[in-house]
C-alpha positions in Angstrom: 1.5 -3.7 -13.6 3.2 -3.4 -16.4 1.8 -0.9 -18.9 2.0 -1.1 -22.2 0.5 0.2 -25.2 0.0 0.9 -28.8 4.1 1.6 -29.7 2.3 4.4 -32.8 0.3 6.0 -30.5 0.9 9.5 -30.2 0.1 11.5 -27.2 1.3 15.2 -26.3 3.3 15.4 -23.4 6.4 18.3 -22.0 9.6 17.3 -22.9 12.9 17.8 -20.9 16.4 18.2 -22.7 19.4 18.1 -19.8 22.5 19.6 -20.7 23.9 19.3 -17.1 23.6 22.9 -16.5 20.0 24.2 -17.4 16.9 22.3 -18.8 14.5 23.4 -21.3 11.1 22.7 -21.4 9.8 21.5 -24.3 6.5 20.4 -26.5 5.4 18.5 -29.6 3.7 15.1 -29.9 6.0 12.2 -30.4 5.4 8.6 -31.2 6.6 6.0 -28.5 6.4 2.8 -27.8 5.6 3.8 -24.0 2.5 2.4 -22.7 -0.8 3.9 -24.4 -2.3 5.8 -21.4 -5.6 8.0 -22.3 -6.0 10.7 -20.2 -9.2 13.2 -19.8 -9.3 16.3 -18.3 -6.2 17.2 -17.1 -6.3 20.0 -14.8 -7.9 23.5 -15.3 -5.0 25.2 -16.8 -4.1 22.0 -18.3 -0.3 22.4 -16.6 1.2 19.0 -16.5 4.7 17.6 -16.8 6.4 14.4 -16.4 8.0 14.0 -12.2 11.2 14.1 -14.0 11.0 17.2 -14.5 11.0 18.1 -11.4 13.8 16.7 -10.5 16.0 14.1 -12.9 19.8 14.0 -11.5 22.9 14.6 -13.9 23.0 15.0 -17.4 22.1 11.2 -18.3 19.7 11.5 -21.1 20.1 12.7 -24.6 16.9 13.4 -26.5 16.6 12.6 -30.1 13.5 14.5 -31.2 12.5 17.7 -32.9 12.3 20.4 -30.7 10.4 23.8 -30.1 13.1 26.8 -28.8 11.8 28.2 -26.1 14.8 30.0 -24.3 16.5 32.8 -25.4 20.1 31.8 -24.6 21.6 29.3 -27.3 21.9 25.6 -25.5 22.9 22.2 -26.7 23.1 18.9 -25.0 26.5 17.7 -24.0 27.2 14.0 -24.6 30.3 12.8 -22.8 31.2 10.1 -24.6 30.3 6.1 -23.1 32.5 4.5 -20.4 34.0 0.9 -20.7 34.9 -0.3 -24.0 35.9 2.0 -26.6 33.5 3.3 -29.4 32.7 6.3 -31.5 30.7 8.7 -29.7 27.2 8.5 -28.7 24.3 10.1 -30.3 24.1 14.0 -30.2 21.8 16.3 -30.1 21.6 19.3 -32.2 21.9 23.2 -31.0 18.8 24.4 -29.8 19.1 28.3 -31.0 16.7 31.5 -29.9 17.3 32.3 -33.8 15.2 28.7 -34.6 11.9 28.3 -33.8 12.6 24.3 -34.7 15.7 22.6 -35.3 15.8 19.0 -36.2 17.9 16.9 -33.8 19.4 14.4 -35.9 21.3 11.3 -34.8 24.6 10.5 -36.3 25.8 7.2 -37.0 27.2 5.3 -34.3 28.5 1.9 -33.1 28.3 -0.2 -29.9 29.3 -3.4 -28.5 25.5 -3.6 -27.2 22.5 -1.8 -27.9 19.2 -2.7 -25.5 15.9 -1.4 -27.3 13.4 -0.3 -24.3 14.0 2.2 -21.0 11.6 0.3 -18.9 12.4 -1.6 -15.4 14.1 -4.5 -17.3 15.6 -2.2 -19.7 17.3 -0.3 -17.2 18.7 -3.1 -15.1 20.3 -4.9 -18.2 22.3 -1.3 -19.0 22.9 -0.9 -15.0 24.7 -4.6 -15.0 26.5 -3.4 -18.5 27.7 -0.8 -16.9 28.9 -3.0 -13.7 30.6 -5.1 -16.3 32.3 -2.5 -18.2 30.5 -3.2 -21.5 29.4 -0.6 -24.2 26.4 0.1 -24.5 23.2 2.5 -25.9 19.8 2.2 -24.4 17.3 3.6 -26.8 13.7 4.3 -25.5 11.2 5.7 -27.3 8.9 7.5 -25.3 9.9 11.0 -24.0 11.4 9.5 -19.9 12.7 6.3 -18.3 10.5 3.5 -16.4 8.2 1.7 -18.6 5.2 0.8 -16.5 6.6 3.3 -13.6 6.2 6.8 -14.6 4.6 9.7 -12.5 2.8 13.0 -13.8 3.2 16.2 -11.8 -0.7 17.8 -12.7 -1.7 20.9 -10.2 1.1 19.9 -7.6 -0.5 16.1 -7.0 1.8 12.9 -8.0 -0.4 11.0 -10.1 1.3 7.8 -10.7 0.2 6.3 -14.6 -1.9 3.4 -12.8 -1.7 2.5 -9.2 1.0 1.0 -8.3 2.6 -0.1 -4.7 6.1 -0.7 -3.8 7.3 -3.9 -2.2 10.1 -3.7 -0.3 10.4 -7.7 0.2 11.1 -7.3 -3.8 14.7 -9.8 -3.4 16.1 -7.5 -6.9 15.0 -4.1 -5.8 17.0 -4.8 -2.6 19.7 -5.6 -4.8 19.6 -3.1 -6.9 17.7 0.2 -5.3 18.7 2.2 -2.6 15.5 2.5 -0.2 16.4 5.1 1.6 16.9 7.8 -0.9 13.6 6.7 -2.4 12.1 7.8 1.0 9.9 5.2 0.6 6.3 5.4 2.9 4.2 2.4 4.6 1.1 2.0 4.0 -0.8 0.5 7.0 -0.3 -3.6 6.8 -3.9 -4.8 6.3 -7.1 -3.6 4.1 -10.8 -1.9 5.0 -13.2 -3.7 3.0 -16.5 -2.4 2.2 -19.4 -4.5 2.8 -23.4 -4.4 3.4 -22.9 -0.7 3.7 -19.7 -0.3 5.8 -16.1 -0.9 6.1 -14.8 -3.7 8.1 -10.8 -4.4 9.4 -8.4 -6.9 7.8 -4.8 -6.3 9.7 -1.9 -7.8 9.5 -1.7 -10.0 13.2 2.4 -9.2 13.8 2.4 -5.7 12.7 -1.2 -4.5 13.9 -2.0 -7.2 16.9 -4.8 -5.2 18.2 -6.5 -4.4 15.1 -6.6 -8.6 14.1 -7.5 -9.3 17.3 -10.9 -7.6 16.4 -11.0 -8.9 13.0 -11.4 -12.7 15.0 -14.8 -11.2 16.9 -17.5 -14.1 15.3 -19.5 -10.5 13.9 -16.6 -9.9 11.5 -18.3 -10.1 8.7 -15.4 -10.8 6.9 -14.6 -14.2 6.7 -14.5 -16.8 10.0 -12.2 -17.4 12.6 -10.8 -20.5 11.1 -10.4 -18.1 7.3 -7.7 -16.1 9.3 -5.8 -18.5 10.6 -5.6 -20.2 7.4 -4.2 -16.9 5.9 -1.7 -17.3 9.3 -0.3 -20.7 7.6 -0.8 -19.7 3.9 2.1 -16.4 5.4 4.2 -18.8 6.8 4.7 -21.4 4.2 5.4 -19.3 1.3 8.6 -18.9 3.5 10.2 -22.1 2.7 12.5 -22.0 -0.4 13.6 -20.0 -2.7 11.0 -17.6 -4.3 12.1 -17.6 -7.6 12.2 -21.6 -6.8 8.8 -21.1 -6.7 7.6 -20.1 -9.7 8.7 -23.5 -10.9 6.4 -25.4 -8.2 3.4 -27.4 -9.1 0.8 -24.7 -10.2 -3.1 -24.2 -10.5 -4.4 -21.4 -10.5 -5.2 -18.9 -7.3 -9.3 -19.8 -7.3 -8.5 -23.7 -7.1 -5.7 -22.8 -4.3 -7.5 -20.9 -2.1 -10.8 -23.8 -2.7 -8.0 -26.4 -2.0 -6.5 -24.6 1.4 -10.7 -24.7 2.5 -11.0 -20.9 2.5 -14.6 -20.1 2.6 -16.6 -18.9 -0.5 -17.1 -15.5 2.1 -13.5 -15.2 2.4 -12.3 -15.6 -1.0 -15.3 -13.1 -2.7 -15.1 -10.5 -0.1 -11.3 -9.7 0.6 -9.3 -12.3 -1.4 -11.1 -11.5 -5.1 -10.8 -7.4 -4.8 -7.1 -7.5 -3.3 -5.3 -10.0 -6.3 -7.7 -8.3 -8.9 -5.7 -5.5 -7.6 -2.4 -6.9 -8.1 -3.0 -9.1 -11.5 -6.5 -7.7 -12.7 -7.8 -11.2 -13.2 -11.7 -11.0 -10.3 -11.9 -14.8 -12.1 -9.1 -15.3 -10.1 -7.3 -17.2 -13.0 -3.7 -16.3 -12.4 -1.2 -18.5 -10.8 -1.2 -20.0 -7.9 2.9 -19.3 -8.0 2.4 -16.1 -8.2 -0.2 -16.0 -5.5 2.6 -17.3 -3.2 5.2 -14.9 -4.9 3.1 -11.8 -3.4 1.8 -13.6 0.0 5.9 -14.2 0.8 6.9 -10.2 -0.4 3.6 -9.2 2.0 5.3 -11.3 4.9 8.7 -10.0 4.1 8.1 -6.2 3.6 5.9 -3.2 3.9 4.2 -2.1 1.1 4.7 1.4 0.4 4.9 4.5 -1.9 8.6 6.4 -2.9 8.0 10.1 -1.4 8.6 11.3 -5.4 5.6 9.0 -6.5 6.5 5.3 -8.1 8.8 7.3 -11.2 11.5 7.9 -8.6 12.4 4.2 -9.6 13.4 4.5 -13.0 14.7 7.3 -12.2 17.1 6.1 -9.7 18.2 3.7 -12.0 19.0 6.1 -15.1 21.4 7.7 -12.2 23.6 4.8 -12.0 24.5 5.2 -16.2 26.9 7.2 -17.4 26.0 10.5 -19.6 24.7 10.3 -23.4 24.0 6.5 -22.4 20.0 6.5 -22.9 18.3 8.1 -25.9 14.5 9.1 -25.8 11.8 9.6 -28.2 14.4 7.0 -30.4 12.1 4.2 -31.9 13.8 1.1 -33.8 11.7 0.6 -37.1 13.7 -1.1 -38.8 16.2 -4.0 -37.9 19.1 -5.7 -40.4 21.9 -8.3 -39.9 25.0 -6.3 -41.9 28.5 -7.6 -42.7 31.0 -5.1 -41.5 34.5 -3.8 -42.8 36.3 -6.9 -40.8 33.6 -9.1 -42.2 32.2 -9.9 -39.0 28.3 -9.3 -38.5 26.5 -6.4 -36.8 22.8 -5.7 -36.4 21.9 -2.5 -37.5 18.9 -0.7 -36.4 17.2 2.0 -38.0 15.4 4.8 -36.3 12.2 6.7 -36.3 14.6 9.9 -37.2 16.4 8.0 -40.2 19.4 7.7 -37.9 21.2 4.0 -38.3 22.9 2.3 -34.9 24.9 -0.5 -35.0 25.5 -3.6 -32.1 28.8 -5.2 -32.7 27.9 -7.9 -30.7 24.4 -7.6 -29.6 21.2 -6.3 -28.7 18.7 -6.6 -26.1 15.2 -6.2 -26.4 13.5 -5.0 -23.4 9.7 -4.5 -24.3 6.9 -5.8 -24.2 6.0 -8.9 -25.5 4.2 -7.5 -28.8 7.0 -5.0 -29.6 9.8 -7.8 -29.0 8.2 -10.4 -31.3 8.4 -7.5 -33.9 11.6 -6.5 -33.1 13.5 -10.0 -33.3 11.6 -11.4 -35.9 11.2 -14.9 -34.2 7.4 -16.2 -33.1 8.1 -15.0 -29.6 6.2 -15.7 -27.0 4.6 -12.6 -26.0 3.4 -13.6 -22.0 4.5 -16.1 -19.9 1.1 -17.9 -20.4 -0.2 -20.3 -23.0 -3.1 -18.3 -24.1 -2.5 -15.3 -26.7 -3.3 -11.6 -26.7 -4.7 -12.3 -23.0 -2.9 -9.3 -21.6 -5.4 -7.7 -19.2 -6.0 -4.2 -18.6 -6.5 -1.5 -15.5 -8.5 2.1 -15.4 -6.8 4.7 -12.7 -9.3 7.7 -11.5 -7.6 10.6 -9.8 -9.5 13.3 -7.6 -8.2 16.1 -5.9 -9.7 16.6 -2.9 -10.2 20.1 -1.3 -9.4 19.6 2.4 -8.6 16.4 4.0 -9.5 13.1 3.1 -12.4 11.5 4.7 -10.2 9.1 6.8 -6.2 9.6 7.7 -5.7 5.9 8.1 -2.7 5.2 5.1 -4.9 1.9 4.2 -6.4 0.8 0.7 -10.0 0.3 0.8 -11.6 -2.9 -0.9 -15.0 -3.5 -2.5 -15.8 -6.5 -0.8 -19.0 -7.2 -3.3 -17.1 -9.0 -5.9 -17.6 -12.0 -7.8 -16.1 -13.8 -10.5 -18.2 -11.3 -12.8 -20.1 -8.8 -11.0 -20.2 -6.3 -8.2 -19.3 -2.6 -8.3 -17.7 -1.2 -11.0 -14.7 0.4 -8.0 -12.3 -2.5 -7.1 -9.7 -0.4 -4.5 -9.5 2.9 -3.5 -6.7 4.7 -1.3 -5.8 8.0 -0.6 -2.0 8.5 -1.6 -1.3 11.9 0.3 -2.2 9.6 3.9 0.8 7.9 2.8 3.1 10.2 2.0 2.4 14.3 2.1 4.2 14.9 -0.9 1.3 13.3 -3.1 -1.1 16.6 -2.8 -0.2 20.0 -2.1 -1.0 21.7 1.5 -4.3 21.7 2.4 -5.2 19.2 0.0 -5.6 15.7 -0.5 -5.5 12.9 -3.2 -7.9 10.1 -4.1 -6.4 7.0 -6.6 -9.3 4.9 -7.3 -8.5 1.8 -9.4 -10.9 -0.6 -11.6 -10.4 -3.9 -13.0 -10.0 -3.6 -17.1 -11.2 -0.2 -18.9 -14.9 -0.2 -19.4 -16.5 0.9 -22.6 -18.1 4.1 -21.1 -17.4 7.4 -21.7 -15.0 9.4 -19.4 -17.9 11.7 -18.3 -20.4 8.8 -17.5 -17.3 6.8 -15.8 -16.8 9.8 -13.8 -19.7 9.9 -12.4 -20.3 6.2 -12.0 -17.1 5.6 -10.2 -18.8 9.2 -7.7 -21.7 7.5 -6.8 -19.9 4.0 -5.5 -18.0 6.3 -3.7 -20.7 8.4 -2.4 -21.6 5.0 -0.8 -17.9 4.3 0.7 -17.2 7.7 2.1 -20.8 9.3 2.5 -22.9 11.8 0.1 -21.7 15.0 1.6 -18.3 13.7 1.4 -17.4 12.7 -2.5 -19.1 16.3 -4.6 -17.8 17.8 -7.3 -17.2 20.6 -5.3 -14.8 19.1 -2.6 -13.6 16.2 -5.2 -12.5 17.5 -8.5 -11.4 15.2 -10.9 -7.8 15.3 -12.1 -7.2 12.7 -14.6 -8.2 8.7 -16.0 -5.6 7.0 -17.0 -6.8 3.7 -19.6 -4.4 1.5 -19.6 -5.4 -1.8 -21.9 -2.1 -3.3 -21.8 -1.1 -3.3 -17.7 0.4 -6.8 -17.8 0.3 -10.5 -20.1 -1.8 -12.6 -19.2 -0.9 -15.1 -16.3 -3.7 -17.6 -16.4 -2.2 -21.1 -15.9 -0.1 -22.8 -17.5 2.7 -20.4 -17.1 6.4 -20.1 -17.7 7.4 -17.7 -15.4 11.4 -18.3 -16.0 12.0 -18.3 -19.7 15.3 -17.9 -21.6 16.3 -14.8 -22.5 18.4 -16.1 -25.7 17.2 -16.5 -28.7 18.4 -18.6 -31.5 21.0 -16.2 -32.9 22.7 -15.7 -30.5 23.1 -12.2 -31.1 19.6 -11.0 -29.7 18.5 -11.2 -26.0 15.1 -10.5 -25.0 14.1 -9.4 -21.2 10.4 -8.2 -19.9 7.7 -9.4 -18.2 6.9 -11.8 -20.8 10.2 -13.9 -19.6 9.3 -13.8 -15.7 6.8 -12.9 -13.4 4.9 -9.5 -14.5 6.3 -8.1 -11.4 8.4 -4.9 -10.4 10.9 -7.6 -9.3 10.4 -10.1 -12.1 11.2 -7.2 -14.7 14.7 -6.2 -13.1 15.4 -9.7 -12.3 14.7 -10.5 -16.3 16.8 -7.4 -17.3 20.2 -8.4 -15.1 19.8 -11.7 -16.0 19.5 -10.9 -19.9 22.6 -8.3 -19.4 24.6 -11.6 -17.6 23.8 -13.9 -20.5 25.5 -11.4 -23.1 28.8 -11.1 -21.1 28.9 -14.6 -20.5 28.0 -15.6 -24.2 30.2 -12.4 -26.2 32.9 -11.3 -24.2 
């Protein structure tokens, strides 16, 4: 899911400044265009840090911000001149010394062939492609870390992804760009346990868990009929025909109508497809394009559902490692844009940052932000979502609980609420225990529960936690889900998780804008999936190289 929000939102977090030798742990509030993620009750001692603070590799990042000195030793952010085409040195962070309480870290004027705005998946993949082509670039990210929607926090030793996210190994672009072995992906069980009428009922992938799948064919199994299960196999097989991105241009209808056309029973739709697809697209009415249904079914058929051992934020960190030192600047928000004429008479794009620095792009800028921010930065009437309706973004809320002891069940599986209707049903849509997938998600002797809700309920944090606990007691038992055993860690409210993808859609929008100097990428140009964002970034970079180099 794309986790985006108010670009002017301020939120406290820990900052880290890398000089390749040692780390400075810093704290202050910063403006940024990262997702507005409202957290509640971190931990008893407030210990929280970004996953990048656990093990970012190499001095790839310059942090442009005001920093509080916490070290007795003077340190500075070493910035290596960019590789590729020649150009002035990149932004330089001033020294943080023990003799000063705070130092204004100011960016000097700098010029590059290409400037990328946004350090989410699309921006990072654009940077990787430009690096491979030998193009001089600079990437500006307004928040305190890269990854955009894919960030992981560490709270009391638990790994909390900022909104529940599953990595699908079938993604073709991810296969091309990422090192799966380095991510140490851990698999979910290929199936789901559906809670209906007071108990769980398992649906399993017949190719990966044939014995469990056979059990679901019993006439007494309440989740769908035997015909429904046969139809799932046929839909899965059908999804493998042709190129997966060409399928995104096929005739479309809504997921709800496509399931009806395929003759799935209402019971199968409501108890399985509705909660399952709602966990992906946050749309319980199933109005999302059927093109995306086919795409997801194909990814499920060709790969595994996984979690990286260091959390979902490890995806962005791996992409960052591919970039040259000093090529990424954090806490650097672009607040103004102008076209100017250089000394040689050529037109350049001037970007003004939140700390007053002026950064010039000789040839192009790539805007790799969420749709609303991209519209502001490009100055064009840019479509902000892949589908026609404006302001059709969808949201989600994710609650995390520390379990003192083991999880109720040790199978690394997804739990779904089978009572879903187009409107109504339980508040909880799906739940899982990430520590059963990868032990790294929880400290020794403890487990982690992740609970997802579609939308952002208009409830206080206390009321929301109480309602979720009550529903989970129905699922796992009152003796299991107690305040003593299940300690609330954090709640993430994500009002802008994805742009709308309801029909009609255009999931392969052009990255080129009218001025021929501005290129855009992100989930408003492509499917709002991890793979779509990565592919969109690469295509934007390739267009820049093709048009201007």
